Residue, then its C-alpha position, 0 to 999 in steps of 0.5 A: m533520481i536518489g530524492f524520487i527513491l527516498g520520496l517513495l521509501i517515505v511515502g511507502l512507509i507512511a502509507g503502509f504504516i497507516a494500512r496496517l493501523l486502519v486494517p483490524g487485527r494483528q499484522n506480523l510485518s517487519v518494517p521493510a514489509t511495511i514499506l514494500v505494502g506502501i509502495v505497492g499500495s502506491f502503484v496499485g492506487g495510482l492504477l486505480s486512479n488512472l482506471l476510474f478518472n482517465a482512459d490511460a491506465s499506466l504504471r504510476t505512483s500515486g499521492v499519499i491518499g491513493s497510497v493508502i487506499g491503495s495499501v489497504i487493498v495490498l495488505l488485505v490481499w496479503i493477509k488473505v494470501s498469506g493466511s497469517e491473520k487468525a479470526k480474532r474478533 
């Protein structure tokens, strides 16, 4: 159980960090918020992969690539909902 939690935190940090690199603009997120984006993104990526490739839509985590894709989606939604990013293009 401890290994699962540590793995979730590490993958969450990596996926959240990569998502922040891929999304243009500046995001004012702390390290815990970045980990949270990565963890939620992992579940979003797992749900999307189950919906696209299986008929079973259960709540599971996904791999690193699915986590990054899910994290980008979560980060874009976070920015849109919070309105934290100003148009700096």
